[in-house]
Each structure stands twice: as C-alpha cells, then as structure tokens.
ZALUMKOL-733200 format. One record per residue (C-alpha): y, z, x; residue in one letter; residue number from 1. Coordinates in steps of 0.1 Angstrom, whole numbers, plus 5000, padded with zeros to 4 digits. Layout:
<sites>
@Y Y	Z Z	X X	res A	n NUM
...
</sites>
This chain:
<sites>
@Y 7177	Z 6861	X 7350	res M	n 1
@Y 7176	Z 6823	X 7347	res T	n 2
@Y 7181	Z 6796	X 7321	res N	n 3
@Y 7216	Z 6804	X 7309	res K	n 4
@Y 7215	Z 6773	X 7287	res A	n 5
@Y 7188	Z 6790	X 7267	res A	n 6
@Y 7208	Z 6823	X 7266	res L	n 7
@Y 7238	Z 6804	X 7253	res I	n 8
@Y 7217	Z 6787	X 7226	res Q	n 9
@Y 7205	Z 6822	X 7215	res K	n 10
@Y 7241	Z 6833	X 7212	res I	n 11
@Y 7249	Z 6802	X 7192	res I	n 12
@Y 7219	Z 6809	X 7169	res A	n 13
@Y 7231	Z 6845	X 7164	res S	n 14
@Y 7265	Z 6831	X 7155	res L	n 15
@Y 7249	Z 6806	X 7131	res D	n 16
@Y 7230	Z 6835	X 7114	res A	n 17
@Y 7263	Z 6854	X 7111	res E	n 18
@Y 7280	Z 6824	X 7096	res L	n 19
@Y 7253	Z 6821	X 7070	res A	n 20
@Y 7257	Z 6857	X 7059	res L	n 21
@Y 7295	Z 6854	X 7058	res L	n 22
@Y 7292	Z 6823	X 7037	res A	n 23
@Y 7269	Z 6840	X 7012	res Q	n 24
@Y 7291	Z 6871	X 7011	res S	n 25
@Y 7323	Z 6850	X 7007	res A	n 26
@Y 7307	Z 6831	X 6978	res R	n 27
@Y 7297	Z 6863	X 6961	res A	n 28
@Y 7332	Z 6878	X 6966	res A	n 29
@Y 7349	Z 6846	X 6953	res H	n 30
@Y 7326	Z 6847	X 6922	res A	n 31
@Y 7335	Z 6883	X 6916	res E	n 32
@Y 7372	Z 6876	X 6920	res A	n 33
@Y 7372	Z 6847	X 6896	res T	n 34
@Y 7348	Z 6861	X 6870	res H	n 35
@Y 7363	Z 6868	X 6836	res E	n 36
@Y 7352	Z 6904	X 6837	res Q	n 37
@Y 7373	Z 6909	X 6868	res S	n 38
@Y 7405	Z 6903	X 6849	res R	n 39
@Y 7428	Z 6933	X 6849	res A	n 40
@Y 7426	Z 6953	X 6818	res E	n 41
@Y 7458	Z 6972	X 6827	res N	n 42
@Y 7482	Z 6974	X 6856	res K	n 43
@Y 7460	Z 6999	X 6874	res Y	n 44
@Y 7429	Z 6977	X 6873	res D	n 45
@Y 7427	Z 6960	X 6907	res T	n 46
@Y 7390	Z 6949	X 6908	res R	n 47
@Y 7398	Z 6912	X 6909	res G	n 48
@Y 7426	Z 6916	X 6934	res L	n 49
@Y 7403	Z 6936	X 6957	res E	n 50
@Y 7375	Z 6910	X 6954	res A	n 51
@Y 7400	Z 6883	X 6963	res S	n 52
@Y 7411	Z 6903	X 6994	res Y	n 53
@Y 7375	Z 6907	X 7004	res L	n 54
@Y 7368	Z 6869	X 7000	res A	n 55
@Y 7399	Z 6861	X 7021	res R	n 56
@Y 7388	Z 6885	X 7048	res G	n 57
@Y 7353	Z 6870	X 7049	res Q	n 58
@Y 7367	Z 6835	X 7051	res S	n 59
@Y 7389	Z 6845	X 7080	res K	n 60
@Y 7359	Z 6861	X 7098	res Q	n 61
@Y 7339	Z 6829	X 7092	res A	n 62
@Y 7367	Z 6808	X 7107	res A	n 63
@Y 7367	Z 6831	X 7138	res E	n 64
@Y 7329	Z 6829	X 7141	res T	n 65
@Y 7331	Z 6791	X 7138	res L	n 66
@Y 7357	Z 6791	X 7167	res Q	n 67
@Y 7334	Z 6813	X 7188	res A	n 68
@Y 7305	Z 6789	X 7181	res R	n 69
@Y 7326	Z 6759	X 7192	res A	n 70
@Y 7336	Z 6777	X 7224	res E	n 71
@Y 7299	Z 6785	X 7232	res Y	n 72
@Y 7290	Z 6749	X 7225	res E	n 73
@Y 7316	Z 6738	X 7251	res A	n 74
@Y 7306	Z 6764	X 7276	res L	n 75
@Y 7290	Z 6751	X 7308	res T	n 76
@Y 7263	Z 6774	X 7323	res P	n 77
@Y 7268	Z 6782	X 7359	res R	n 78
@Y 7252	Z 6804	X 7386	res S	n 79
@Y 7269	Z 6830	X 7406	res F	n 80
@Y 7264	Z 6838	X 7443	res S	n 81
@Y 7271	Z 6871	X 7460	res A	n 82
@Y 7304	Z 6857	X 7471	res A	n 83
@Y 7315	Z 6847	X 7436	res D	n 84
@Y 7337	Z 6869	X 7415	res G	n 85
@Y 7326	Z 6876	X 7380	res I	n 86
@Y 7339	Z 6852	X 7354	res D	n 87
@Y 7328	Z 6835	X 7322	res L	n 88
@Y 7291	Z 6827	X 7321	res C	n 89
@Y 7281	Z 6855	X 7344	res A	n 90
@Y 7252	Z 6878	X 7336	res V	n 91
@Y 7261	Z 6912	X 7351	res V	n 92
@Y 7238	Z 6942	X 7356	res E	n 93
@Y 7257	Z 6974	X 7358	res L	n 94
@Y 7243	Z 7006	X 7370	res A	n 95
@Y 7260	Z 7036	X 7354	res G	n 96
@Y 7255	Z 7071	X 7341	res P	n 97
@Y 7231	Z 7060	X 7313	res G	n 98
@Y 7210	Z 7037	X 7335	res G	n 99
@Y 7213	Z 7000	X 7340	res N	n 100
@Y 7227	Z 6976	X 7313	res A	n 101
@Y 7229	Z 6938	X 7312	res L	n 102
@Y 7260	Z 6920	X 7300	res Y	n 103
@Y 7269	Z 6883	X 7295	res F	n 104
@Y 7305	Z 6875	X 7300	res I	n 105
@Y 7314	Z 6851	X 7272	res G	n 106
@Y 7346	Z 6837	X 7257	res P	n 107
@Y 7342	Z 6854	X 7222	res R	n 108
@Y 7317	Z 6873	X 7201	res A	n 109
@Y 7319	Z 6905	X 7221	res G	n 110
@Y 7293	Z 6930	X 7210	res G	n 111
@Y 7267	Z 6905	X 7201	res T	n 112
@Y 7233	Z 6917	X 7213	res A	n 113
@Y 7208	Z 6891	X 7224	res I	n 114
@Y 7172	Z 6895	X 7236	res I	n 115
@Y 7166	Z 6870	X 7264	res H	n 116
@Y 7135	Z 6870	X 7286	res Q	n 117
@Y 7124	Z 6904	X 7271	res K	n 118
@Y 7157	Z 6920	X 7281	res K	n 119
@Y 7186	Z 6930	X 7259	res T	n 120
@Y 7220	Z 6916	X 7269	res L	n 121
@Y 7253	Z 6925	X 7253	res L	n 122
@Y 7280	Z 6898	X 7251	res V	n 123
@Y 7313	Z 6911	X 7266	res M	n 124
@Y 7346	Z 6893	X 7267	res T	n 125
@Y 7371	Z 6894	X 7295	res P	n 126
@Y 7396	Z 6909	X 7269	res Q	n 127
@Y 7375	Z 6940	X 7265	res S	n 128
@Y 7383	Z 6970	X 7287	res P	n 129
@Y 7350	Z 6968	X 7306	res L	n 130
@Y 7352	Z 6930	X 7307	res G	n 131
@Y 7387	Z 6930	X 7322	res S	n 132
@Y 7376	Z 6955	X 7348	res A	n 133
@Y 7347	Z 6933	X 7358	res L	n 134
@Y 7364	Z 6899	X 7360	res V	n 135
@Y 7369	Z 6889	X 7396	res G	n 136
@Y 7347	Z 6917	X 7411	res R	n 137
@Y 7315	Z 6911	X 7431	res K	n 138
@Y 7280	Z 6924	X 7434	res K	n 139
@Y 7280	Z 6959	X 7450	res G	n 140
@Y 7315	Z 6969	X 7440	res E	n 141
@Y 7320	Z 7002	X 7423	res R	n 142
@Y 7344	Z 7009	X 7395	res L	n 143
@Y 7357	Z 7038	X 7375	res L	n 144
@Y 7362	Z 7031	X 7338	res I	n 145
@Y 7376	Z 7054	X 7312	res E	n 146
@Y 7356	Z 7050	X 7279	res I	n 147
@Y 7366	Z 7072	X 7250	res G	n 148
@Y 7388	Z 7093	X 7273	res G	n 149
@Y 7360	Z 7100	X 7297	res T	n 150
@Y 7359	Z 7084	X 7332	res P	n 151
@Y 7325	Z 7069	X 7341	res S	n 152
@Y 7314	Z 7055	X 7375	res A	n 153
@Y 7296	Z 7021	X 7375	res Y	n 154
@Y 7282	Z 6999	X 7403	res R	n 155
@Y 7278	Z 6962	X 7399	res I	n 156
@Y 7240	Z 6959	X 7407	res A	n 157
@Y 7235	Z 6922	X 7402	res K	n 158
@Y 7255	Z 6891	X 7392	res V	n 159
@Y 7236	Z 6860	X 7381	res F	n 160
</sites>
C-alpha cells in the first residue's frame, strides 16, 4: 500500500462530496423553515420549527466536515516501519474473525470508506474503541476487543 498522499486526497474528495450534499440539504431545509406555508397554523403545528432544527443540524454537520477537511489538508503522509507504533496516517491491516480488513488512522471522519488501489479502506480515528486499542501497537501484536458485547481476537498483520 503506497502513495498515502493520493489516499488522503481521496478522503478529502469524499469530504467535499459530503459537504456538497450537506449544503444542498441545508438550503432545502432553510427554504422549508422560512416558507410561508410552514407558518404555524396553531400551537401544535411545528413544521417550521422542525425544519429549522434540521437546517441547524445540517449546518453543524457541515462545519464539522469542513474542520475534518482542513485537518486532512494539513496531514503529512508518513511511512511506518515494523518498529513504529501505530499512529495518525498509518494504514493497518487487521486479521480477525471475519477475515482481513484495512484501516486508515485519520484525525476525523471515522467510518468513511475509500477505495484505494482496488482495496477498500475504512477511516478510523484514535478516539474510536478499535482505534484507541491500535494506537501505539506494532505489527504482529494481538489484541482482544469487545465489540457489541462480544470479545473478538485480532492480529495486526501489516502496518504501512
């Protein structure tokens, strides 16, 4: 797995696509909230209020996505040797009960799936349960992680 700069650019492109969708949704929710037909007809009519809550939530999500984009723009790609502990910018291959999976340790946007060099990578943050269990560990180490109340054994197969 090489060319982390290209991988980071794909994550940024995914965030840009998410921002475009959020902006479109926020505009639609704002238009709904301010439309004359959304005015309350009685004290139980909350359509306009609900639309304004939706618009505010989408604006907040857009701000968080913009922050994530800025953090990826500032991220410096680095390589990891067998002696290096897992940290931001690491690509980690985990061998587990369901087979092998690839993860990119990023500062934000956990859960974002990216296809890079014909492989699917899932962005994971150090704040996630699995991410926090991986940070500082090295290739070959084993870990037992409880996911959904069920313990699962994993082995760190590769770190790039």
